C-alpha positions in Angstrom: 64.9 36.3 47.0 63.7 33.1 45.2 62.5 33.7 41.6 58.8 33.2 41.1 57.4 31.0 38.4 57.0 33.8 35.9 60.5 35.0 36.4 61.9 31.5 35.9 59.9 31.1 32.7 61.6 34.2 31.2 64.5 32.1 29.9 62.1 29.7 28.3 61.1 32.4 25.8 64.4 32.0 24.0 63.9 28.3 23.4 61.6 29.0 20.5 63.9 31.5 18.9 67.1 33.0 20.2 66.7 36.1 18.1 63.8 38.4 18.9 62.8 41.0 16.3 62.1 44.4 18.0 59.2 46.1 16.2 57.6 49.5 16.4 54.4 49.6 14.3 51.2 51.6 14.6 48.8 49.8 12.1 47.1 46.6 13.4 46.7 45.2 9.9 50.4 45.7 9.1 51.3 44.3 12.5 49.4 41.1 11.8 51.1 40.7 8.4 54.5 41.4 9.9 54.0 38.8 12.7 52.9 36.2 10.1 56.1 36.9 8.1 58.3 36.6 11.1 56.7 33.3 12.3 57.0 32.0 8.7 60.6 32.9 8.7 61.3 31.0 11.8 61.3 33.8 14.4 58.0 33.3 16.4 59.1 35.4 19.4 58.5 39.1 18.8 58.9 42.2 20.9 56.4 45.0 20.1 57.5 48.3 21.6 55.2 50.7 23.4 56.6 53.6 21.3 53.6 54.0 19.0 50.2 55.3 20.0 48.4 52.2 18.9 50.9 49.6 20.2 48.3 48.0 22.5 45.8 47.7 19.6 48.4 46.2 17.4 49.3 43.7 20.1 45.6 42.7 20.5 45.3 42.2 16.8 48.4 40.0 16.6 47.4 38.0 19.6 44.0 37.2 18.0 45.2 36.6 14.4 48.6 35.0 15.0 48.4 32.9 18.1 51.5 31.0 17.2 53.5 34.2 17.7 55.0 34.6 21.2 54.4 38.3 21.5 55.9 40.5 24.1 55.6 44.2 24.8 58.7 46.3 25.4 59.5 49.8 26.5 57.6 49.3 29.7 58.5 52.2 31.8 56.4 51.9 35.0 54.1 49.5 36.8 50.9 51.2 35.6 51.5 49.8 32.1 51.7 46.2 33.2 48.0 45.3 33.5 47.1 46.9 30.2 50.0 45.1 28.4 48.8 41.7 29.7 45.2 42.4 28.8 46.3 43.2 25.3 47.7 39.6 24.9 51.4 40.2 25.7 53.0 36.9 26.9 56.1 38.6 28.2 57.2 42.2 29.1 60.5 44.0 28.7 61.8 47.3 30.1 64.8 49.3 28.8 65.9 50.1 32.4 64.6 49.4 35.9 63.6 51.9 38.6 63.0 50.6 42.2 59.3 51.0 41.7 59.3 49.2 38.4 61.4 46.4 39.8 58.9 45.8 42.6 56.0 45.7 40.1 58.0 43.4 37.7 58.8 41.0 40.6 55.1 40.5 41.1 54.2 40.3 37.4 52.1 37.4 36.3 54.0 36.9 33.0 57.8 36.8 32.4 59.4 40.2 32.7 62.8 41.0 31.4 64.0 44.1 33.3 66.6 46.2 31.6 70.2 46.8 33.0 73.3 48.5 31.7 75.8 47.8 34.5 76.8 44.9 36.7 75.6 46.7 39.8 72.1 47.0 38.3 72.2 43.3 37.5 73.2 42.5 41.1 70.3 44.5 42.5 67.8 42.7 40.3 69.4 39.3 41.2 68.6 40.1 44.8 64.9 40.5 43.8 64.9 37.0 42.2 65.4 37.9 38.6 67.6 35.5 36.6 67.1 36.7 33.0 67.7 40.4 32.2 67.8 42.7 29.2 71.2 44.3 28.6 70.5 47.7 27.0 71.8 49.5 25.1 74.2 46.6 24.4 76.7 48.0 22.1 77.2 51.3 23.8 77.3 49.7 27.3 80.3 47.5 26.5 78.8 44.9 24.2 80.3 41.4 24.1 83.2 42.3 26.3 81.0 43.5 29.1 78.8 40.4 29.1 81.9 38.2 29.0 83.0 40.1 32.1 79.7 39.5 33.8 79.7 35.8 33.3 82.3 34.6 36.0 80.9 36.8 38.7 77.2 36.3 38.0 77.1 32.8 36.5 73.4 32.2 37.3 72.2 35.1 35.2 71.3 35.1 31.5 71.0 38.2 29.4 69.2 39.4 26.3 71.4 42.1 24.8 69.6 44.6 22.6 70.6 47.9 21.0 73.0 48.4 18.2 73.2 44.7 17.3 73.0 43.7 13.6 73.5 40.5 11.6 77.2 40.8 11.6 77.5 41.3 15.4 74.8 38.8 16.5 77.0 35.6 16.3 79.5 36.9 18.8 76.8 37.6 21.3 75.0 34.2 20.7 78.3 32.4 21.3 78.5 33.7 24.9 77.4 31.2 27.6 75.4 33.8 29.5 73.4 35.1 26.4 70.0 33.4 26.3 68.9 35.4 23.2 69.2 38.8 21.7 66.9 41.5 20.3 67.4 43.4 17.1 65.6 45.6 14.6 67.6 44.8 11.6 65.1 42.0 10.7 62.3 44.5 10.4 63.7 47.6 8.7 61.4 50.6 8.8 61.6 51.0 5.0 60.4 47.5 4.3 57.6 47.8 6.9 56.5 51.1 5.4 56.5 49.5 2.0 54.5 46.5 3.1 57.3 44.2 1.8 56.6 41.4 4.2 58.0 38.8 1.8 61.4 40.5 2.2 61.0 40.6 6.0 60.2 36.9 6.0 63.4 36.3 4.0 65.4 38.3 6.6 63.8 36.4 9.4 64.7 33.1 7.8 68.3 34.2 7.4 68.5 35.4 11.0 67.0 32.1 12.3 70.0 30.3 10.8 72.3 32.3 13.1 71.1 30.5 16.2 70.4 27.1 14.7 73.7 25.6 16.0 74.3 27.9 18.9 73.6 26.2 22.4 71.0 28.0 24.5 72.0 29.3 27.9 
């Protein structure tokens, strides 16, 4: 199947920042402050997970107050969540894995959707539906850099966003792979710093992380 425009645009997300902070936060005010800190630190692309009760409200607040942030919603588990996520202001969506029903809904999604995979067979099935950029999750426990290196020669037209178990020490090896468009990580937004409201420290972590991809070629 030929990719639609939204699916093709998924890879463009990583042109702004190849490292995507993955955030779970329940307070809209704190979410806005966090998004501002990440943008100021050079990481404008942010994935807000749907793991907190107020995730959609936080997304709405960030979309209004920090329009320069490229905000996505992750942990999308079924198609019924897609419309509400888009209404909240999400500019892209991410799933941890992909059921047949979710893949069908994602293929028709009006914004870029990164469906999750953990194996090469799952990647091949999504490729048949027209997807060309996929989330690789949980990255470290699913084979990490070695697995993605093995994917590349047999699926050269696919790009991946590995997420799960990646930290500042492991990120450069992933970013060096030709089939990694970008990666997701929570080390930039530690729960302790978020809880303490230490957004200056988070901005500093974001600035350090942004330097990891400064010289790495995008896929």
